[in-house]
N, C-alpha and C positions, 0 to 999 in steps of 0.2 A: 626363472634361469640364471645358471650359474656358468659362467666361461671359466676354463682352466687352460694351464698352458701343455699339460701333458697328460696321458691316460693313467698314469701312475696319483698323479693330483686329484683327478675324478674317484678312482678308486678310495683313495684316502679319506676324501670328502663322506662319500656314499658310507663307509663302513663307519664313520664316527657319526655318521647324522644321516639313519636308514631311511628316513624321510625325504630326504633328497634324492633318491634313485630316480632316475629317469629326469631327472633335472637339470643333468649337471653333463656338460659337453667340453670337447676342445674347442679353442677357439680354430684351429685348424681343421677341424671335424670335416668338412666337405673336401679338402684337400687332403686328408688323410696323412696329416703330418703332426707331428709333436714339434713344440716351440723350445729349441734348447737355452737354456740359463746361460747367458751370457756373462755370468758372475768373474770375478777374478781375470777375466779375458780380454783383448786387444777391443779398440774401437770398432774392427770390422764385424767383431760376433754380435756387437751390440746391433750395429747397423742391419745384419740379417735376422736378429731378432725383430726387431722394427718392422722390417720388411714384411715378414711373415705375419705378425700380430696388423699389421694395417690391412692385407689382403683378406685375412682372416675376420676381421671385423666388419668390412666392406662386406663380404659375402654374408653373414649373418644377417647385416643390416637389411640388404637385399632380399635374405630370404621372410624378416620379418616383417619388413614391407606387404608384402605378398599376402600376408593373413588375413 
């Protein structure tokens, strides 16, 4: 399983490495959100991205534990 921040990341990985198709997911998959890149933005953009990452990872962790 590979977790990425945006659909574009998933598409790029699957295009470069076709064997990963179906194994690449967005961190925010279940919330249906992309996580914006905060590069060169202010602190609040980093904090927002972090909140989305933490929520997504928490959700994925719960789903994996149920397997």
